[in-house]
C-alpha distance (Angstrom), angle and dihedral (degrees) to the residues before:
residue distance angle dihedral
M1 . . .
L2 3.90 . .
F3 3.81 122.9 .
R4 3.83 89.4 -123.8
E5 3.85 89.8 63.0
L6 3.83 90.7 54.4
A7 3.82 90.0 44.8
H8 3.76 93.7 54.2
A9 3.79 92.4 49.6
W10 3.85 91.0 48.6
D11 3.82 91.7 47.0
A12 3.89 90.1 50.5
S13 3.77 88.8 57.5
R14 3.70 91.4 47.1
L15 3.68 92.2 53.6
G16 3.85 92.6 51.7
D17 3.80 109.1 -74.9
K18 3.99 105.8 142.1
G19 3.69 110.2 -114.9
F20 3.84 122.1 -26.4
R21 3.66 121.0 -50.7
R22 3.80 118.9 -120.8
I23 3.84 118.1 -97.6
S24 3.70 123.1 -177.6
M25 3.85 106.0 -114.9
T26 3.74 136.4 165.3
E27 3.78 119.8 -126.2
S28 3.74 91.7 -96.8
E29 3.74 94.2 49.3
A30 3.75 91.8 46.6
L31 3.73 89.6 55.0
Q32 3.87 92.1 46.2
A33 3.85 91.2 50.0
Y34 3.83 89.9 49.4
A35 3.88 89.6 54.1
L36 3.84 90.1 51.4
L37 3.73 95.6 45.7
F38 3.74 100.0 40.1
P39 3.69 105.8 27.6
K40 3.84 123.0 -173.1
K41 3.76 94.9 -154.6
T42 3.80 124.1 45.1
L43 3.80 141.4 161.1
T44 3.79 125.4 -110.2
V45 3.78 117.2 -115.6
R46 3.81 89.8 -116.0
K47 3.77 95.2 52.6
A48 3.84 94.4 45.3
L49 3.76 96.5 45.4
S50 3.81 91.5 44.4
K51 3.74 91.4 56.5
I52 3.85 93.1 44.2
A53 3.93 90.0 47.3
D54 3.83 88.2 59.6
D55 3.87 92.4 46.6
V56 3.82 91.8 52.5
A57 3.81 97.5 34.1
T58 3.84 93.0 -119.5
S59 3.76 129.2 129.0
Y60 3.78 117.8 -100.7
E61 3.86 90.9 -127.6
V62 3.72 93.7 56.7
L63 3.87 89.6 49.4
L64 3.70 90.2 48.3
D65 3.75 94.4 50.7
M66 3.90 91.7 47.6
A67 3.89 90.0 49.1
G68 3.75 98.6 59.5
E69 3.72 113.8 170.4
R70 3.86 97.9 -24.9
P71 3.76 109.2 48.2
A72 3.88 91.7 170.1
L73 3.72 89.9 65.6
L74 3.75 92.9 53.7
L75 3.78 91.9 48.7
A76 3.75 92.1 48.2
S77 3.77 92.4 53.0
E78 3.81 88.7 74.0
S79 3.88 86.7 68.7
S80 3.74 94.7 52.7
A81 3.81 94.7 110.1
S82 3.77 94.3 41.8
N83 3.80 127.7 102.1
A84 3.80 123.0 -122.3
S85 3.71 119.5 -84.8
N86 3.77 130.7 -124.7
W87 3.77 93.6 -133.6
S88 3.81 120.1 146.1
L89 3.71 118.5 -136.5
S90 3.84 86.2 -102.9
D91 3.72 90.3 53.5
A92 3.85 91.1 50.2
L93 3.92 88.7 52.6
D94 3.78 93.2 50.9
I95 3.81 91.1 49.8
R96 3.70 90.8 48.5
E97 3.77 91.7 52.9
S98 3.84 88.5 49.7
I99 3.84 87.3 55.4
M100 3.86 89.7 48.6
D101 3.66 89.5 52.9
G102 3.90 94.7 47.2
E103 3.88 91.0 -117.0
C104 3.77 96.9 117.2
P105 3.86 118.6 80.0
F106 3.79 113.5 -141.1
L107 3.77 104.9 -130.8
P108 3.85 99.5 44.9
L109 3.77 87.4 47.0
S110 3.89 94.3 50.3
I111 3.75 95.1 59.1
Q112 3.74 93.0 54.8
M113 3.82 97.1 67.3
S114 3.84 138.9 37.7
E115 3.77 122.8 -103.8
I116 3.90 92.1 -103.6
E117 3.80 90.0 53.0
A118 3.84 90.8 47.2
R119 3.86 91.4 51.1
L120 3.76 91.3 59.4
L121 3.80 94.5 39.8
W122 3.72 94.9 52.5
A123 3.83 93.7 40.0
S124 3.82 86.5 56.8
V125 3.77 93.6 47.3
L126 3.75 92.5 49.4
G127 3.78 94.6 40.6
E128 3.79 95.3 -123.2
R129 3.75 116.6 173.8
T130 3.75 114.1 -84.3
P131 3.77 112.8 -125.9
F132 3.78 92.3 -124.2
T133 3.86 134.7 39.9
K134 3.80 127.7 -103.6
L135 3.85 87.8 -114.3
Q136 3.84 90.0 54.5
Y137 3.76 88.4 50.3
M138 3.75 98.0 49.3
R139 3.87 91.8 45.0
T140 3.84 87.2 66.0
L141 3.89 90.5 57.3
N142 3.83 91.9 67.5
G143 3.82 118.6 15.8
Q144 3.83 91.9 -169.4
M145 3.81 95.0 61.3
E146 3.74 119.2 92.7
P147 3.78 117.2 -124.1
K148 3.75 91.7 -126.4
T149 3.74 91.1 58.8
I150 3.69 91.3 54.9
L151 3.78 93.8 44.4
G152 3.83 91.9 48.6
S153 3.75 90.8 51.8
K154 3.64 92.3 60.4
S155 3.89 90.7 79.3
F156 3.69 93.1 68.3
L157 3.94 108.5 15.1
T158 3.75 129.7 57.5
D159 3.79 119.1 -121.9
E160 3.73 90.8 -106.8
E161 3.91 90.4 53.2
I162 3.81 89.5 47.1
I163 3.89 89.3 51.8
S164 3.82 90.9 51.4
A165 3.71 93.0 46.9
L166 3.82 90.6 52.6
H167 3.73 87.6 59.2
R168 3.88 102.0 34.4
D169 3.80 110.9 26.5
T170 3.69 125.7 -7.1
N171 3.70 91.2 -169.6
L172 3.85 86.6 79.9
L173 3.75 88.2 68.3
F174 3.76 125.0 91.4
N175 3.72 114.6 -107.1
P176 3.97 107.8 -158.5
K177 3.72 90.4 -150.4
H178 3.76 89.4 58.7
W179 3.77 98.7 41.3
Y180 3.84 91.0 138.0
E181 3.70 88.3 73.8
K182 3.81 93.0 62.4
P183 3.89 103.3 26.7
T184 3.86 94.1 176.2
A185 3.83 89.5 58.5
A186 3.84 86.8 62.9
L187 3.72 93.7 63.3
R188 3.71 95.0 103.0
K189 3.71 127.7 114.9
R190 3.84 110.8 -105.2
I191 3.80 122.8 -132.1
Y192 3.79 117.4 -98.1
T193 3.75 111.4 -168.8
S194 3.80 122.6 -147.3
W195 3.78 104.6 -103.5
S196 3.76 92.2 -145.5
K197 3.71 90.4 64.6
H198 3.94 94.8 56.8
K199 3.74 102.2 53.2
S200 3.89 89.2 158.6
V201 3.76 90.8 67.6
G202 3.79 112.2 88.3
L203 3.86 113.9 -152.8
E204 3.72 91.2 -142.5
D205 3.86 90.6 58.5
F206 3.73 93.7 38.4
N207 3.83 102.7 52.4
G208 3.70 108.2 -16.3
A209 3.89 92.2 -89.7
L210 3.82 94.5 -65.7
Y211 3.81 125.8 152.4
Q212 3.81 140.2 -177.7
E213 3.77 128.2 -143.3
I214 3.83 105.4 -135.7
P215 3.89 121.5 -170.9
T216 3.81 111.7 -116.0
G217 3.75 109.1 -100.2
A218 3.70 144.5 70.5
I219 3.81 122.1 -32.4
T220 3.80 112.0 -133.1
L221 3.87 130.8 -172.1
E222 3.82 127.5 -156.5
Y223 3.82 133.6 173.6
D224 3.75 116.0 -135.0
E225 3.72 99.8 -152.2
E226 3.80 93.3 -173.4
E227 3.89 93.8 56.0
N228 3.84 92.1 29.3
V229 3.75 95.8 -129.1
I230 3.81 136.3 126.6
I231 3.69 112.3 -136.9
E232 3.82 127.7 -159.3
R233 3.73 118.3 -167.5
S234 3.80 145.7 163.5
G235 3.77 110.5 -145.2
S236 3.75 103.4 -46.9
V237 3.75 96.3 -23.7
I238 3.85 120.9 99.7
T239 3.72 109.6 -134.7
D240 3.86 100.2 173.4
V241 3.83 142.4 -8.5
A242 3.76 136.4 -165.5
Y243 3.79 131.1 -156.4
P244 3.92 114.8 -154.8
K245 3.76 89.9 -158.2
H246 3.86 90.6 55.1
P247 3.87 104.2 35.1
Q248 3.85 92.3 161.4
L249 3.71 97.3 62.3
I250 3.92 113.2 121.2
L251 3.85 120.9 -132.6
K252 3.80 96.4 -92.9
D253 3.72 93.7 47.3
R254 3.79 93.1 48.6
L255 3.74 93.1 51.0
S256 3.80 91.0 47.0
A257 3.81 91.3 52.5
Y258 3.84 89.5 52.2
A259 3.68 93.6 46.1
E260 3.88 92.1 56.7
T261 3.74 90.7 67.1
H262 3.91 104.0 27.0
D263 3.69 137.9 55.9
D264 3.71 99.0 -153.5
E265 3.83 120.2 129.0
I266 3.75 110.5 -95.9
A267 3.88 128.2 -156.4
W268 3.83 92.5 -132.8
P269 3.86 113.7 -161.6
K270 3.79 108.6 -109.1
M271 3.81 137.9 -175.5
I272 3.72 116.5 -93.3
P273 3.85 104.8 -106.3
S274 3.90 95.6 -171.7
W275 3.69 145.1 -29.1
E276 3.83 91.1 -107.5
S277 3.80 92.2 54.4
L278 3.91 88.3 57.6
V279 3.84 98.0 46.3
K280 3.83 94.7 43.1
N281 3.75 92.5 46.3
E282 3.90 110.6 110.1
R283 3.90 90.5 -152.7
T284 3.71 125.3 81.3
I285 3.79 109.8 -93.0
R286 3.78 114.6 -139.8
F287 3.99 125.7 -177.1
P288 3.78 98.3 -155.4
E289 3.81 131.0 -156.7
V290 3.78 101.4 -105.4
G291 3.85 99.2 -161.9
P292 3.79 128.9 89.1
F293 3.85 118.3 -40.9
S294 3.81 113.3 -86.7
P295 3.87 116.2 175.6
M296 3.83 92.6 -165.1
G297 3.74 97.4 43.5
N298 3.77 130.7 87.5
G299 3.74 108.1 -81.8
G300 3.77 93.9 -151.9
F301 3.79 135.5 -93.2
V302 3.85 134.3 -52.8
L303 3.75 121.9 -146.8
V304 3.93 109.5 -119.9
K305 3.82 96.1 -160.4
T306 3.85 96.8 -166.9
S307 3.84 89.9 59.0
S308 3.82 90.5 61.5
Q309 3.66 93.3 49.4
F310 3.95 120.6 101.2
A311 3.83 132.4 -179.4
F312 3.90 110.0 -129.3
R313 3.79 132.6 178.9
I314 3.90 117.2 -119.1
S315 3.80 104.6 -127.3
A316 3.84 96.7 173.0
Y317 3.77 143.9 -0.6
Q318 3.62 143.2 -157.3
N319 3.91 127.2 -167.2
T320 3.76 115.3 -159.2
G321 3.80 98.4 142.4
T322 3.64 88.9 -66.5
L323 3.81 112.8 63.4
R324 3.84 111.1 -132.4
L325 3.78 121.8 -163.0
K326 3.73 129.1 -162.7
L327 3.72 109.6 -142.2
Q328 3.70 133.6 -153.9
A329 3.75 136.9 -166.8
L330 3.78 125.2 -150.4
D331 3.86 114.8 -99.3
G332 3.68 105.6 -165.3
I333 3.84 123.0 -40.1
E334 3.80 102.7 -29.5
D335 3.77 109.4 -9.4
F336 3.85 123.0 102.5
I337 3.74 134.1 -148.0
D338 3.74 127.2 -160.3
I339 3.86 115.3 -113.0
G340 3.79 105.4 172.6
V341 3.76 147.5 -74.4
C342 3.84 125.8 -67.8
E343 3.81 119.1 -158.1
V344 3.81 121.8 -149.7
S345 3.73 120.3 -166.0
D346 3.79 104.0 159.0
P347 3.84 106.6 107.6
S348 3.71 96.0 -138.9
E349 3.81 93.4 46.7
R350 3.77 91.2 48.3
S351 3.80 92.7 50.6
S352 3.88 90.1 49.2
I353 3.82 92.2 53.6
M354 3.79 95.5 41.1
F355 3.77 91.3 51.2
D356 3.83 92.2 54.0
I357 3.72 93.3 43.8
E358 3.80 92.5 53.2
R359 3.89 91.0 42.5
R360 3.78 91.1 52.2
T361 3.89 101.6 40.3
D362 3.94 104.1 23.7
A363 3.87 85.6 -130.0
H364 3.66 129.0 127.8
T365 3.76 119.0 -110.9
D366 3.73 101.2 -159.8
V367 3.79 90.9 96.2
T368 3.74 128.5 130.2
E369 3.74 94.1 -161.5
W370 3.72 124.2 72.9
C371 3.87 110.6 -89.5
D372 3.84 118.5 -161.8
I373 3.71 121.9 -139.9
S374 3.75 116.8 -138.7
E375 3.85 115.3 -101.9
D376 3.80 85.7 -126.9
V377 3.80 88.6 68.4
C378 3.84 117.1 73.9
I379 3.88 109.6 -165.5
I380 3.77 109.5 171.1
V381 3.80 131.5 -161.1
T382 3.82 130.4 -178.6
V383 3.66 111.9 -123.6
S384 3.82 130.0 -175.4
S385 3.77 119.9 -145.5
P386 3.90 129.3 158.9
F387 3.81 96.5 -134.3
L388 3.88 147.9 -21.3
D389 3.90 108.5 -97.2
R390 3.73 103.9 -130.0
H391 3.80 92.1 -159.2
T392 3.80 94.7 59.4
D393 3.81 98.5 21.9
T394 3.77 88.6 -129.3
M395 3.76 137.8 116.6
S396 3.87 113.0 -96.6
E397 3.72 117.9 -123.5
P398 3.85 96.7 -16.1
I399 3.79 111.1 -156.5
F400 3.88 122.5 -161.1
I401 3.89 110.5 -122.9
K402 3.80 105.9 170.2
M403 3.95 145.5 -40.8
E404 3.79 115.5 -91.5
N405 3.86 105.2 -146.9
E406 3.78 92.9 162.2
M407 3.85 94.9 56.7
G408 3.62 132.2 94.7
I409 3.74 138.9 -167.0
S410 3.82 92.6 -77.3
D411 3.81 89.3 59.3
V412 3.79 94.2 58.7
T413 3.84 113.2 110.4
Q414 3.78 115.3 -101.9
Y415 3.86 116.4 -119.3
V416 3.81 89.4 -135.0
D417 3.76 89.0 60.0
L418 3.97 88.5 53.9
V419 3.76 92.0 53.9
G420 3.71 90.9 67.9
V421 3.78 90.8 57.0
E422 3.74 104.1 93.4
H423 3.75 132.6 -168.9
V424 3.78 113.9 -84.9
């Protein structure tokens, strides 16, 4: 394979082609192309331009000003009138090494290659970002291999070893579906997505409305070779385990099997009792995937409590043992719209709210009838709610979090922002 072929494929991606187009390459050529596209050693712009400035008798400052944000394109322009080279990939690597060592004069080199080749060569020398990822490149080397297999293999093989395996023996790669064949390859932290960003995913449908209370802190994984078990924990609490000999065990059965022979504290999946119990829990709330263990799959969702909190104005109140607050969101610049009622039964929370209402309105709060608060008074509370119910146009299960004495009307949540919060 010639260097100019690689350069044309690279330039097509730079100009907008998605990914990297497939080129037939031997194992040796694929490794050489990888070394050019994703070099380990590069020159700084200062060092490269300083050397070239000496070669062309121009000041470094002038070259730097002309180069802008893409110095490789400036250097390649010197090759605009030149024909393409007949370099192999090996030749291009040798020339690149000479440039790195400062042994290759700029002008004589420029006339030996086309501008497209020069763009790739100088981008490689300067370490400019390649217009496609390493994974996209390696996917083109074997169209039959799933991206997840290549990605999963990165935890125990180098990129060069993966490239060789794609040409020689794909059985050397890690198949996520067969993680139990290489247990140590499964020691990777699974992805847990913010639940607030996936409002279309209902917890009932996802995992039967189960959650785990996870201690705040880093999640670690280890492989106990003697017992042949993968252990996920947060601090001293076991959050998940996996048995390579029994890969089909679901979460509950995996944890039960571990509990039979260990006394560690376990974060057992539990039914969600209420929204309030989640948002006021000091531990991290996780909604786990309850099926068979999958190291490359989505582990489930995590509740980001702050993303479900909103600032609302109190428009009226009623105190009948339980304090009830009518809440409003901002509709535009200074108009409000009703979005529901929040009930507060905790004595200390009620006292805090009533104190602020009396202080701001000079009114008594021991009233059993609804008492409106003047629109000129903006008393704000932070409330947590999982979603805006589109059928009633009110917040579902609003839970009082705290008073916001430092906030003003501009801090009140806009109604249009609530409309995007869908039922989960």
